[in-house]
C-alpha angles and dihedrals in degrees: 000000000000123000130229126211113207144151113274117264116214093235090056096054097102094052090043092050093046088060089052093049091050091049089056095051104287100258107154117244123226112260094247092054093047091048091052094052089047089055093047097046112105101215097194089054095047129088134204133189111215134194103194106308093338122098112221101168137033137186132163138184124208119206100240133168111221125202111236132185107296094038101269118140104225127197109258132172110234103214109212148150093041113168140147124200111251088235091062104045120134093022098106095260095129094043091051091052093046090048094051093041096054090046088053094047090052091050090052090058095241110144097198139049122193136183145163113234128225086193112026094198092067107066105046091081088059092054102263117142128196103257104166138026129199134216127230121196137187103192120198097221092179088071107018119084131193129231104206128203125247113284096034092113090055092063115098119213128198137173114246138178104262093227095047094055096037095110093050092048092047089053089056091048092049091054090053096052099080091048097063128043114231096037117125122228100231114247121213111293097020092100087069090062089062090059099048104133111169127146087262090059094045098049090191096323129114125280114278112288130196134201121187128203120223136176126231090235091074096251090140126226111357099170146001143196126205117197148143129224122222112198120220137163131205138176090284097047134258117020101169121162127224108214108203115205101171139359126177131165137172098222140021095256094055092046092050092047091054093048091047090052091052091050092052103048108133121254094016131109104183144035117214122196126174103185115045128140114260089242095048105167095222089072088072092052102050122101096219119027092186092063090058092074095215122200128180124206140170119272128158121036116197134197129191105226092179110025097194096047093043095052092046097056098059130063130231126228093224132026115273138173109185136155114219124202101210125198116202115154094169094053102027093180086078096053121109138040125335126183111215118194116177151139138174091296100053147300148240125210123184141158114273142182092211121118115278121252098190132021123205144135125260087251092065091044089055092049091053096039100095093043099248096105120056120229085216090058090050089049090052087056090052094250098113122047121206111219098172119045111247095019093103094055091045094051094041093056092044095051099047117101110254094202134031118353117264113269140173108218098198140009128246 
């Protein structure tokens, strides 16, 4: 039987989503979670591959705005809900969806596409490069102590219902977005994802809790932490675990106050976090870094859908004038030479017939785009070729993030 690739119809969502759930193991989702993803799905930006009345492939694209170096929030397609039925693997289903999706994203005028990968080996062939990593930590709070900065004791903390303080917490989050490349400006409805609190999310822990940080000067909420506590007891007494899901703050004192609170929760002996930035400030405050059990892993993959537009919308921490020879067989409109001229104030990027200074694929350009991966490091791996002496150093310094490391605060 032949297959048909088409845009998702609203009435087909349940069948479409069932295929996705099955592709990810088949565990049923609680009704409230399923309803939320139904509400967030953009049907006209979602694709399905059908064999008769059966859905055998799914792919969606949220309409995000992604913070890039310089602070701008740039339109970016958030590629999501990608799944192929196990009965239809190695038949070109995924390639057909990726082909159509990137053509669509280009037609929408969005210069970037981003995703998180369940299987990292899949997406490199479609031009996605690993642009951010995340940090996981399992901190032994029974032995690790914090040295906090001045002003920490002036921060007031209070428990709050997560839903009741959602707007105040979202205001803190929104102020943080321009400061760190890789953060997503939350679209309507995405605040609800932060409050999902089903049995599946708890895994035996408490309901979601929230503590907000405030200053005595009446400035309102300046930070928050969302977490759960999983009780446990061992031969030596309480061994509860604090499971941190989100922590944001507008200044070092508020951040330190929230971390100190998490360390000091009664009847617990560890704080576990799975999605921290690689330059998380608390790492400089702990007394014993080894007892934090740090682990780094891949996170956000980024693709330049329109090389010229993408390189124009970010800034560069040092002046550069470099001609790239870009290879992009999957999106051939990007192939060829591009002259990038930029500095901390802005940039231009246009086609050129001038001799190339650096040669690389669009995958490496995507990896370096947010400033967390050095072009020099990619060159050391043989993935970037320097054609003009000095061009690699010039471009490497220009591309690197001058402020906080790139970081994706939540999945999608």
